[in-house]
PAMARMI-33815 format. One record per residue: residue in three letters; x, y, z of N, C-alpha, C in turn. Coordinates in pm, whole numbers, plus 50000, padded with zeros to 5 digits. Each point is the difference from the previous one (the first is absolute). Example, Ala and Ser with C-alpha at 12.3 -4.5 7.8 and 13.67 -1.06 7.14 Angstrom:
! residues 2
ALA, 51319, 49431, 50780, 49911, 50119, 50000, 50090, 50120, 50000
SER, 49965, 50105, 49928, 50082, 50119, 50006, 49923, 50109, 50073
This chain:
! residues 301
UNK, 81621, 70832, 70929, 50009, 49936, 49868, 49861, 49989, 49939
UNK, 49993, 50027, 49869, 49875, 49984, 49928, 49951, 49856, 50013
UNK, 49872, 49983, 50038, 49949, 49865, 50027, 50007, 49911, 49876
UNK, 49990, 50057, 49882, 50005, 49917, 49879, 50140, 49943, 49976
UNK, 50100, 50052, 50074, 50135, 49950, 49986, 50030, 49886, 50097
UNK, 49910, 49972, 50091, 50022, 49893, 50097, 50027, 49868, 49928
UNK, 50106, 49935, 50036, 50035, 49873, 49938, 50091, 50012, 49881
UNK, 50011, 50119, 49941, 50093, 50017, 49888, 50144, 49991, 50052
UNK, 50089, 49935, 49929, 50136, 49984, 50051, 50088, 50122, 49973
UNK, 50111, 50004, 50073, 50115, 50082, 49962, 50088, 49910, 49914
UNK, 50033, 50045, 49881, 50078, 49919, 49906, 50144, 50050, 49998
UNK, 50096, 49909, 50007, 50141, 50035, 49989, 50063, 49924, 49884
UNK, 50075, 50069, 49916, 50071, 49937, 49890, 50128, 49934, 50050
UNK, 50024, 49878, 49955, 50116, 49920, 50043, 50087, 49970, 49879
UNK, 50132, 50006, 50017, 50088, 49960, 49890, 50132, 49940, 50048
UNK, 50013, 49977, 50130, 50122, 49941, 50052, 50106, 50099, 50043
UNK, 49979, 50130, 49975, 50099, 50101, 50037, 49981, 50043, 50145
UNK, 50104, 50058, 50059, 49991, 50052, 50136, 49903, 50119, 50004
UNK, 49997, 50079, 49892, 49907, 50112, 49994, 49856, 49952, 50007
UNK, 49970, 49890, 49930, 49865, 49945, 50006, 49968, 49947, 50139
UNK, 50099, 49940, 50067, 49977, 49951, 50136, 49971, 50114, 50096
UNK, 50069, 50114, 49982, 49969, 50117, 50083, 49855, 50044, 49976
UNK, 49959, 49997, 49874, 49862, 50036, 49969, 49901, 49901, 50061
UNK, 50036, 49873, 49999, 49914, 49897, 50059, 49985, 50022, 50150
UNK, 50111, 50029, 50068, 49992, 50024, 50144, 49915, 50122, 50030
UNK, 50017, 50107, 49921, 49919, 50120, 50017, 49853, 49968, 49976
UNK, 49973, 49926, 49893, 49863, 49965, 49965, 49936, 49914, 50108
UNK, 50079, 49910, 50061, 49946, 49915, 50107, 49954, 50083, 50117
UNK, 50079, 50098, 50039, 49961, 50086, 50111, 49879, 50086, 49965
UNK, 49994, 50041, 49874, 49884, 50078, 49956, 49874, 49914, 49999
UNK, 50012, 49877, 49953, 49885, 49909, 50003, 49953, 49977, 50143
UNK, 50095, 49988, 50092, 49965, 49981, 50141, 49922, 50120, 50052
UNK, 50045, 50121, 49967, 49928, 50121, 50042, 49857, 50001, 49946
UNK, 49986, 49958, 49875, 49871, 50006, 49933, 49914, 49876, 50027
UNK, 50056, 49904, 50075, 49931, 49874, 50026, 49957, 49934, 49869
UNK, 50094, 50000, 49908, 49976, 49948, 49865, 50096, 49886, 49973
UNK, 49965, 49908, 49910, 50097, 49898, 49958, 50110, 50062, 49916
UNK, 50115, 49935, 50000, 50111, 50041, 49916, 50011, 49901, 49885
UNK, 50002, 50050, 49879, 50013, 49913, 49882, 50135, 50027, 49935
UNK, 50082, 49896, 49990, 50133, 50009, 49941, 49994, 49942, 49858
UNK, 50043, 50080, 49903, 49986, 49961, 49860, 50133, 50018, 49927
UNK, 50040, 49897, 49929, 50114, 50012, 49909, 49950, 49975, 49858
UNK, 50039, 50090, 49909, 49965, 49983, 49859, 50105, 49912, 49932
UNK, 49954, 49896, 49933, 50090, 49908, 49930, 49975, 50017, 49851
UNK, 50097, 50063, 49931, 49976, 50044, 49863, 50026, 49899, 49890
UNK, 50051, 49881, 50033, 50026, 49900, 49896, 49872, 49922, 49976
UNK, 49927, 50041, 49897, 49870, 49940, 49975, 50008, 49879, 49906
UNK, 50107, 49995, 49922, 50011, 49891, 49903, 50087, 49888, 50052
UNK, 50017, 49897, 49919, 50089, 49888, 50034, 50096, 49980, 49884
UNK, 50087, 50100, 49979, 50092, 49999, 49887, 50082, 49872, 49996
UNK, 50003, 49935, 49885, 50078, 49877, 49983, 50136, 50036, 49940
UNK, 50103, 49940, 50054, 50136, 50029, 49953, 50046, 49893, 49902
UNK, 50063, 50043, 49891, 50052, 49908, 49899, 50100, 49905, 50063
UNK, 49982, 49871, 49977, 50092, 49900, 50054, 49959, 49949, 50137
UNK, 49909, 50070, 50066, 49954, 49957, 50133, 49858, 50051, 50019
UNK, 49903, 49933, 49938, 49862, 50050, 50000, 49941, 50020, 50139
UNK, 50047, 49927, 50101, 49941, 50012, 50132, 50059, 50111, 50085
UNK, 50111, 50062, 49952, 50070, 50099, 50083, 49912, 50120, 50032
UNK, 49924, 50047, 49900, 49917, 50118, 50024, 49899, 49977, 50110
UNK, 49930, 49887, 49995, 49899, 49968, 50100, 50064, 49980, 50137
UNK, 50111, 49926, 50004, 50067, 49975, 50128, 50050, 50130, 50062
UNK, 50061, 50084, 49920, 50056, 50124, 50051, 49889, 50091, 50052
UNK, 49889, 50002, 49928, 49886, 50081, 50045, 49951, 49953, 50136
UNK, 49994, 49869, 50021, 49954, 49947, 50128, 50096, 50035, 50113
UNK, 50131, 50002, 49970, 50098, 50041, 50101, 49978, 50145, 50040
UNK, 49981, 50086, 49900, 49977, 50142, 50028, 49869, 50021, 50075
UNK, 49898, 49924, 49963, 49871, 50013, 50066, 50010, 49958, 50147
UNK, 50074, 49893, 50027, 50017, 49957, 50139, 50080, 50104, 50078
UNK, 50098, 50062, 49934, 50078, 50105, 50065, 49910, 50117, 50039
UNK, 49906, 50033, 49913, 49905, 50107, 50032, 49914, 49962, 50120
UNK, 49954, 49877, 50003, 49921, 49954, 50115, 50082, 50008, 50130
UNK, 50128, 49963, 49991, 50087, 50006, 50118, 50017, 50144, 50047
UNK, 50011, 50093, 49905, 50015, 50141, 50036, 49875, 50052, 50071
UNK, 49884, 49959, 49954, 49877, 50042, 50065, 49990, 49939, 50140
UNK, 50042, 49875, 50014, 49997, 49936, 50132, 50095, 50071, 50097
UNK, 50118, 50040, 49951, 50095, 50074, 50083, 49942, 50135, 50041
UNK, 49929, 50063, 49907, 49936, 50127, 50032, 49891, 49982, 50105
UNK, 49926, 49890, 49992, 49896, 49972, 50100, 50061, 49982, 50138
UNK, 50115, 49934, 50006, 50068, 49982, 50129, 50043, 50135, 50056
UNK, 50051, 50089, 49914, 50040, 50133, 50045, 49880, 50080, 50048
UNK, 49888, 49986, 49931, 49877, 50071, 50039, 49950, 49951, 50136
UNK, 50007, 49870, 50022, 49956, 49944, 50128, 50085, 50052, 50116
UNK, 50130, 50013, 49976, 50087, 50054, 50105, 49969, 50147, 50026
UNK, 49964, 50075, 49896, 49971, 50143, 50016, 49866, 50024, 50066
UNK, 49903, 49914, 49974, 49865, 50019, 50056, 49939, 49863, 50030
UNK, 50040, 49939, 50111, 49948, 49867, 50033, 49848, 49999, 50010
UNK, 49941, 49897, 49947, 49856, 49984, 50013, 49918, 50047, 49882
UNK, 50061, 50075, 49905, 49920, 50045, 49886, 49975, 49884, 49905
UNK, 49893, 50012, 49925, 49967, 49900, 49898, 50079, 50032, 49874
UNK, 50071, 49900, 49947, 50086, 50021, 49884, 49959, 49908, 49886
UNK, 49979, 50058, 49882, 49976, 49924, 49878, 50125, 50006, 49914
UNK, 50033, 49891, 49934, 50118, 49994, 49913, 49958, 49957, 49860
UNK, 50057, 50067, 49900, 49964, 49962, 49863, 50111, 50038, 49904
UNK, 50028, 49912, 49905, 50083, 50031, 49885, 49905, 50005, 49881
UNK, 49991, 50117, 49937, 49903, 50022, 49893, 50073, 50007, 49867
UNK, 49953, 49923, 49903, 50061, 50000, 49867, 49965, 50131, 49931
UNK, 50102, 50075, 49962, 49978, 50127, 49934, 50112, 50098, 50032
UNK, 49987, 50119, 49947, 50102, 50103, 50020, 49957, 50095, 50111
UNK, 50097, 50067, 50066, 49970, 50073, 50123, 49887, 50102, 49992
UNK, 50000, 50086, 49899, 49899, 50107, 49997, 49859, 49943, 49988
UNK, 49969, 49917, 49901, 49863, 49947, 49994, 49964, 49912, 50119
UNK, 50097, 49923, 50052, 49970, 49916, 50116, 49962, 50087, 50120
UNK, 50080, 50102, 50029, 49974, 50084, 50117, 49880, 50092, 49978
UNK, 49976, 50041, 49876, 49878, 50077, 49974, 49876, 49917, 50030
UNK, 50003, 49874, 49962, 49887, 49911, 50031, 49986, 49981, 50150
UNK, 50111, 49986, 50070, 49996, 49986, 50145, 49943, 50125, 50066
UNK, 50035, 50116, 49946, 49955, 50127, 50058, 49849, 50013, 50000
UNK, 49935, 49938, 49902, 49854, 50011, 49992, 49932, 49934, 50118
UNK, 50071, 49914, 50071, 49942, 49929, 50115, 50071, 50032, 50130
UNK, 50084, 50105, 50000, 50085, 50028, 50115, 49967, 50134, 50064
UNK, 50042, 50015, 50126, 49995, 50131, 50066, 50115, 50087, 49953
UNK, 50116, 49941, 49985, 50115, 50069, 49944, 50101, 49897, 49953
UNK, 50089, 50045, 49909, 50108, 49916, 49950, 50131, 50061, 50049
UNK, 50089, 49915, 50051, 50126, 50045, 50058, 50116, 49940, 49921
UNK, 50096, 50085, 49964, 50113, 49959, 49918, 50130, 50046, 50062
UNK, 50110, 49927, 49973, 50132, 50047, 50038, 50047, 50108, 49906
UNK, 50106, 50070, 50039, 50047, 50112, 49917, 50092, 49956, 49887
UNK, 50037, 49874, 49998, 50072, 49944, 49886, 49985, 49848, 50012
UNK, 50031, 49927, 49894, 49972, 49858, 50009, 50084, 49915, 49909
UNK, 49965, 49870, 49998, 50065, 49900, 49916, 49891, 49921, 49929
UNK, 50040, 49918, 49908, 49906, 49907, 49937, 49878, 50070, 49945
UNK, 49881, 49961, 50051, 49875, 50053, 49948, 49981, 50147, 50022
UNK, 50080, 50060, 50090, 49982, 50142, 50028, 50130, 50076, 49979
UNK, 50081, 49960, 49901, 50127, 50065, 49973, 49980, 50149, 49971
UNK, 50085, 50083, 50060, 49993, 50142, 49974, 49871, 50061, 50047
UNK, 49946, 49951, 50111, 49866, 50038, 50041, 49983, 50150, 50013
UNK, 50096, 50067, 50065, 49980, 50143, 50024, 50022, 50082, 49874
UNK, 50117, 49983, 49938, 50036, 50088, 49891, 49937, 49954, 49868
UNK, 49944, 49881, 49996, 49938, 49951, 49878, 49853, 50033, 49994
UNK, 49927, 49914, 49930, 49862, 50032, 49968, 49898, 49945, 50100
UNK, 50038, 49904, 50084, 49902, 49931, 50082, 49934, 50093, 50100
UNK, 50081, 50067, 50084, 49943, 50087, 50103, 49921, 50114, 49938
UNK, 50054, 50061, 49895, 49931, 50112, 49935, 49869, 49954, 49939
UNK, 50003, 49887, 49930, 49878, 49949, 49937, 49894, 49967, 50104
UNK, 50040, 49938, 50110, 49902, 49967, 50103, 49944, 50124, 50065
UNK, 50086, 50097, 50030, 49952, 50123, 50062, 49904, 50073, 49907
UNK, 50021, 49986, 49870, 49913, 50068, 49903, 49867, 49930, 49982
UNK, 49997, 49868, 50012, 49882, 49926, 49958, 49938, 49908, 50105
UNK, 50073, 49968, 50106, 49946, 49906, 50098, 49873, 50053, 50063
UNK, 49906, 49910, 50027, 49872, 50041, 50057, 50001, 50000, 50152
UNK, 50120, 50009, 50059, 50013, 50022, 50144, 50129, 50078, 50021
UNK, 50021, 50058, 50118, 50126, 50071, 50026, 50121, 49908, 49987
UNK, 50113, 50057, 49960, 50125, 49927, 49983, 50105, 50060, 50093
UNK, 50069, 49915, 50076, 50105, 50044, 50090, 50133, 49944, 49952
UNK, 50099, 50087, 49981, 50137, 49958, 49970, 50082, 50021, 50127
UNK, 50057, 49891, 50051, 50068, 50001, 50130, 50146, 50041, 49981
UNK, 50037, 50107, 50070, 50136, 50055, 49994, 50051, 50026, 50141
UNK, 50133, 50013, 50012, 50063, 50041, 50124, 50080, 50127, 49978
UNK, 50071, 50042, 50103, 50078, 50124, 49990, 50111, 49989, 49897
UNK, 50053, 49878, 49981, 50098, 49973, 49894, 49951, 49879, 49922
UNK, 50071, 49968, 49893, 49955, 49892, 49912, 49985, 49868, 50073
UNK, 50090, 49973, 50094, 49998, 49870, 50068, 49942, 50006, 50141
UNK, 49954, 50116, 50043, 49947, 50013, 50135, 49855, 49952, 50006
UNK, 49960, 49942, 50114, 49860, 49961, 50015, 49911, 50122, 50012
UNK, 49872, 49988, 49971, 49911, 50115, 50011, 49983, 50041, 50146
UNK, 49986, 50129, 50029, 49978, 50044, 50137, 49864, 49955, 50051
UNK, 49994, 49969, 50129, 49876, 49954, 50061, 49942, 50102, 50097
UNK, 50067, 50114, 50013, 49953, 50105, 50089, 49990, 50131, 49922
UNK, 49931, 50098, 50061, 49982, 50129, 49936, 49859, 50019, 49950
UNK, 49967, 50120, 49956, 49865, 50029, 49953, 49975, 49948, 49860
UNK, 49875, 50010, 49958, 49963, 49982, 49860, 49997, 50138, 49935
UNK, 50060, 50013, 49884, 50005, 50127, 49926, 49912, 49989, 49877
UNK, 49924, 50104, 49971, 49915, 50000, 49881, 50017, 50132, 49925
UNK, 50010, 49990, 49867, 50006, 50118, 49915, 49862, 50042, 49956
UNK, 49969, 50130, 50012, 49866, 50051, 49972, 50010, 50116, 49902
UNK, 49915, 49997, 49896, 49992, 50114, 49908, 49858, 50049, 49980
UNK, 49904, 49939, 50067, 49862, 50047, 49988, 49921, 49930, 49891
UNK, 50060, 49910, 49926, 49928, 49930, 49892, 49927, 49879, 50056
UNK, 49904, 49943, 49923, 49934, 49877, 50043, 50098, 49886, 50023
UNK, 50110, 50000, 49927, 50099, 49894, 50016, 50069, 50012, 50134
UNK, 50028, 50125, 50043, 50062, 50012, 50131, 49900, 49969, 50110
UNK, 49869, 50013, 49973, 49900, 49957, 50097, 50007, 49849, 50020
UNK, 50024, 49926, 49892, 50016, 49855, 50013, 50123, 49967, 50082
UNK, 50108, 50075, 49977, 50121, 49979, 50079, 49975, 50032, 50147
UNK, 49923, 50105, 50028, 49967, 50035, 50138, 49922, 49888, 50069
UNK, 49905, 49940, 49930, 49922, 49891, 50058, 50091, 49885, 50041
UNK, 50092, 49964, 49911, 50093, 49891, 50029, 50093, 50038, 50114
UNK, 50052, 50124, 49998, 50098, 50044, 50098, 49941, 50009, 50140
UNK, 49878, 50052, 50012, 49937, 50009, 50132, 49978, 49861, 50058
UNK, 49953, 49907, 49916, 49981, 49865, 50051, 50132, 49936, 50041
UNK, 50105, 50023, 49918, 50132, 49944, 50032, 50050, 50055, 50133
UNK, 49982, 50129, 50023, 50044, 50060, 50125, 49918, 49947, 50118
UNK, 49870, 49983, 49979, 49914, 49948, 50107, 50038, 49857, 50035
UNK, 50027, 49917, 49900, 50038, 49861, 50026, 50132, 49992, 50077
UNK, 50090, 50094, 49973, 50131, 49999, 50065, 50000, 50080, 50131
UNK, 49895, 50078, 50023, 49990, 50087, 50117, 50115, 50099, 50004
UNK, 50021, 50064, 49885, 50106, 50101, 49987, 49941, 50127, 49939
UNK, 50071, 50113, 50011, 49952, 50124, 49939, 50004, 49994, 49848
UNK, 49924, 50090, 49939, 50001, 50020, 49855, 50062, 50136, 49971
UNK, 50095, 50002, 49908, 50060, 50125, 49954, 49946, 50030, 49861
UNK, 49922, 50107, 49987, 49939, 50038, 49873, 50085, 50109, 49936
UNK, 50053, 49970, 49881, 50093, 50091, 49933, 49935, 50061, 49878
UNK, 50001, 50134, 49995, 49947, 50073, 49885, 50107, 50098, 49955
UNK, 50039, 49991, 49873, 50103, 50091, 49948, 49939, 50096, 49900
UNK, 50064, 50114, 49987, 49960, 50097, 49898, 50126, 50069, 49949
UNK, 49992, 50043, 49874, 50115, 50062, 49936, 49955, 50122, 49921
UNK, 50099, 50082, 49962, 49970, 50125, 49930, 50054, 50001, 49857
UNK, 50010, 49880, 49939, 50063, 49991, 49868, 49922, 50073, 49891
UNK, 49868, 50012, 50018, 49918, 50059, 49895, 49989, 50152, 50011
UNK, 50061, 50056, 50103, 49991, 50144, 50020, 50106, 50071, 49916
UNK, 49957, 50103, 49926, 50093, 50079, 49921, 50105, 50061, 50092
UNK, 50128, 49983, 49969, 50105, 50056, 50086, 49983, 50150, 50026
UNK, 49942, 50071, 49901, 49979, 50144, 50019, 49896, 50025, 50110
UNK, 49901, 49908, 50009, 49893, 50018, 50099, 50035, 49942, 50137
UNK, 50100, 49913, 50004, 50031, 49930, 50124, 50021, 50093, 50119
UNK, 50075, 50113, 49983, 50019, 50088, 50116, 49871, 50063, 50052
UNK, 49896, 50001, 49916, 49874, 50062, 50039, 49903, 49902, 50066
UNK, 50035, 49871, 49999, 49910, 49899, 50056, 50006, 50000, 50153
UNK, 49886, 49975, 50060, 49992, 49989, 50146, 50016, 49852, 50035
UNK, 50126, 49956, 50013, 50028, 49860, 50021, 49946, 49950, 50134
UNK, 49998, 50087, 50099, 49946, 49961, 50130, 49851, 49968, 49988
UNK, 49929, 50082, 49923, 49856, 49975, 49982, 49977, 49871, 49923
UNK, 50084, 49975, 49900, 49987, 49876, 49923, 50024, 49880, 50090
UNK, 50102, 50007, 50084, 50027, 49889, 50090, 49886, 49979, 50098
UNK, 49939, 50110, 50047, 49884, 49989, 50089, 49886, 49927, 49931
UNK, 49978, 50033, 49872, 49895, 49932, 49924, 50030, 49851, 49984
UNK, 50127, 49966, 49979, 50038, 49859, 49987, 49976, 49924, 50131
UNK, 50027, 50066, 50112, 49971, 49938, 50130, 49849, 49975, 50015
UNK, 49920, 50097, 49955, 49854, 49983, 50008, 49954, 49884, 49913
UNK, 50058, 49989, 49879, 49964, 49890, 49910, 50029, 49865, 50065
UNK, 50116, 49988, 50062, 50035, 49874, 50064, 49905, 49971, 50116
UNK, 49970, 50101, 50078, 49909, 49980, 50114, 49863, 49953, 49953
UNK, 49951, 50056, 49889, 49870, 49959, 49946, 50003, 49855, 49955
UNK, 50109, 49958, 49937, 50010, 49863, 49952, 50004, 49900, 50116
UNK, 50054, 50043, 50112, 50017, 49909, 50113, 49879, 49997, 50093
UNK, 49916, 50102, 49994, 49895, 50017, 50101, 49911, 49877, 50014
UNK, 49945, 49950, 49891, 49910, 49885, 50008, 50070, 49874, 50047
UNK, 50123, 49980, 49954, 50072, 49878, 50038, 50037, 50001, 50147
UNK, 50035, 50115, 50053, 50032, 50007, 50143, 49879, 49966, 50085
UNK, 49881, 50033, 49948, 49877, 49962, 50071, 49976, 49850, 49996
UNK, 50037, 49938, 49888, 49983, 49854, 49987, 50101, 49924, 50084
UNK, 50120, 50056, 50013, 50107, 49936, 50076, 50047, 50095, 50112
UNK, 49917, 50023, 50100, 50034, 50097, 50104, 50121, 49960, 50084
UNK, 50035, 49873, 50000, 50112, 49954, 50082, 50135, 50008, 49928
UNK, 49999, 50045, 49874, 50125, 50011, 49924, 50050, 50145, 50008
UNK, 50110, 50025, 50070, 50057, 50136, 50003, 50049, 50037, 49860
UNK, 49977, 50124, 49961, 50037, 50046, 49865, 50095, 50118, 50010
UNK, 50112, 49988, 49931, 50094, 50111, 49987, 49991, 50053, 49857
UNK, 49980, 50129, 49986, 49988, 50061, 49868, 50133, 50062, 49960
UNK, 50043, 49967, 49879, 50123, 50057, 49945, 49966, 50068, 49868
UNK, 50012, 50132, 49997, 49981, 50076, 49877, 50133, 50065, 49967
UNK, 50051, 49972, 49882, 50134, 50048, 49967, 50009, 50044, 49855
UNK, 50082, 50102, 49977, 50025, 50050, 49865, 50119, 49921, 49945
UNK, 49970, 49886, 49941, 50105, 49906, 49963, 49949, 49908, 49890
UNK, 50092, 49924, 49941, 49961, 49897, 49905, 49936, 49883, 50076
UNK, 49893, 49942, 49946, 49932, 49890, 50069, 50093, 49884, 50032
UNK, 50078, 49956, 49902, 50088, 49886, 50023, 50099, 50029, 50111
UNK, 50060, 50117, 49997, 50098, 50036, 50101, 49938, 50001, 50139
UNK, 49881, 50059, 50012, 49934, 50008, 50130, 49964, 49861, 50053
UNK, 49948, 49914, 49913, 49957, 49867, 50044, 50120, 49910, 50032
UNK, 50106, 50011, 49921, 50120, 49920, 50030, 50058, 50043, 50134
UNK, 50003, 50130, 50025, 50051, 50046, 50130, 49915, 49944, 50114
UNK, 49868, 50006, 49986, 49913, 49948, 50105, 50014, 49848, 50016
UNK, 50032, 49931, 49891, 50011, 49853, 50007, 50113, 49955, 50090
UNK, 50098, 50088, 50022, 50111, 49965, 50086, 49962, 49983, 50146
UNK, 49880, 50045, 50036, 49953, 49989, 50139, 49870, 49921, 50007
UNK, 49962, 49932, 49892, 49868, 49935, 49992, 50014, 49849, 49983
UNK, 49889, 49929, 50018, 49997, 49856, 49971, 49921, 49969, 49874
UNK, 49932, 50101, 49945, 49924, 49980, 49876, 49968, 50136, 49940
UNK, 50019, 50012, 49867, 49959, 50119, 49926, 49889, 49958, 49904
UNK, 49892, 50077, 49998, 49885, 49969, 49916, 49979, 50113, 49900
UNK, 49985, 49966, 49873, 49976, 50099, 49895, 49890, 49950, 49907
UNK, 49934, 50094, 49934, 49906, 49964, 49895, 50075, 49959, 49875
UNK, 49929, 49932, 49911, 50067, 49949, 49881, 50043, 50112, 49906
UNK, 49932, 50110, 50005, 50039, 50120, 49926, 49923, 50114, 50064
UNK, 50035, 50122, 49965, 49933, 50111, 50067, 49996, 50124, 49916
UNK, 49977, 50111, 50067, 50001, 50129, 49932, 50075, 50095, 50090
UNK, 50030, 50118, 49951, 50072, 50095, 50082, 50133, 49944, 50044
UNK, 50021, 49992, 50131, 50127, 49955, 50053, 50032, 49856, 49969
UNK, 49902, 49920, 49959, 50026, 49858, 49976, 49964, 49958, 49858
UNK, 50010, 50093, 49904, 49967, 49967, 49862, 50090, 49888, 49948
UNK, 49938, 49907, 49929, 50076, 49891, 49938, 50063, 49907, 50101
UNK, 49934, 49983, 50114, 50061, 49928, 50110, 50038, 49858, 49962
UNK, 49915, 49931, 49924, 50029, 49861, 49972, 50115, 49983, 49902
UNK, 49989, 50063, 49884, 50094, 49974, 49893, 50108, 50107, 49989
UNK, 49990, 50105, 50079, 50096, 50108, 49992, 50111, 49988, 50102
UNK, 50066, 50111, 50025, 50121, 49998, 50083, 49971, 49975, 50147
UNK, 49881, 50037, 50049, 49974, 49987, 50143, 49994, 49854, 50042
UNK, 49919, 49921, 49933, 49990, 49859, 50038, 50131, 49928, 49979
UNK, 50068, 50030, 49889, 50127, 49934, 49976, 50101, 50036, 50108
UNK, 50001, 50127, 50040, 50092, 50041, 50106, 49970, 49929, 50130
UNK, 49873, 49986, 50035, 49963, 49931, 50124, 50038, 49853, 49993
UNK, 49972, 49935, 49890, 50030, 49858, 49988, 50150, 49972, 50003
UNK, 50079, 50098, 49956, 50144, 49982, 50001, 50067, 50049, 50128
UNK, 49940, 50100, 50066, 50073, 50069, 50106, 49929, 50009, 50134
UNK, 49875, 49961, 50010, 49932, 50003, 50130, 50073, 49911, 50099
UNK, 49996, 50038, 50126, 50071, 49927, 50105, 49910, 49899, 50071
UNK, 49880, 49981, 49950, 49905, 49908, 50062, 49906, 49948, 49891
UNK, 49914, 49903, 50030, 49905, 49951, 49900, 49912, 50111, 49942
UNK, 49964, 49983, 49873, 49917, 50097, 49929, 49872, 49931, 49953
UNK, 49885, 50057, 50035, 49870, 49949, 49955, 49946, 50093, 49892
UNK, 49963, 49942, 49886, 49940, 50076, 49890, 49853, 49961, 49991
UNK, 49912, 50100, 50007, 49857, 49976, 50009, 49929, 50067, 49884
UNK, 49926, 49924, 49923, 49918, 50056, 49894, 49863, 50036, 50055
UNK, 49928, 50097, 49935, 49873, 50047, 50057, 49893, 49894, 50013
UNK, 50000, 49903, 49908, 49896, 49896, 50006, 50041, 49883, 50087
UNK, 50113, 50015, 50074, 50040, 49895, 50093, 49985, 50044, 50144
UNK, 49947, 50119, 50025, 49994, 50053, 50137, 49922, 49909, 50092
UNK, 49890, 49943, 49949, 49920, 49913, 50083, 50063, 49866, 50026
UNK, 50118, 49975, 49938, 50064, 49870, 50017, 50115, 50007, 50097
UNK, 50006, 50104, 50080, 50112, 50016, 50091, 49976, 49933, 50133
């Protein structure tokens, strides 16, 4: 772990849903691996004290009831975290504000932010809505969305770490995070590089030496991995080079993994990773947690 990250917490978003509790349990175990505190945060979006006609005190009283409910949800999440990783340091907070700005602010002081794949209350529609996408696009640390093989299944705790590589600086940031994640878990790393022939004129396609192209793609992947394998000599690396769509290849690999790591966007096989079809496909269909890493967050892993 980067020494400047020592003491920074792992942050988990809380909203009272079972999905958020799964994320909290995952985050607790991750904080334990990183020897970091776990910070549990619920965003409370009712900033005003609306007065109701005929009962001026109702707005204030109702707000206090909701605020106490949020505190209770965070306390329940802390209890779940303690059961998942006894002995970790846990901070609890209900922050006045809306989810995206609250969690963006938390990310500036965190090693990573962990979210459930769907939510209630302050994190309604977490996966398919704007919160996860906005955080992955702008958060100043990596963002993990916790998923299982099915919508209601817990996240897998065994298997390798999978990382998507396209040779861009952004995939280098993903590699840094993925190698550390594999080292912390003492599991292999599966490095996936895809290539496609969509830009080749159909008339020229029969004349292309596809075997030579695939050999070059294998060399590209080996070059990208060389330095990292030297930094993490104890992490076994499996190389996967395939002529396939990136989302399809990564979703398939996620079925045997405990974590998939991708850059926030890419080029070549991973173009438009954050806002395009690849990231959306992973967030909706991956069989395990998905970590999205921006290039300027690599040192925060």
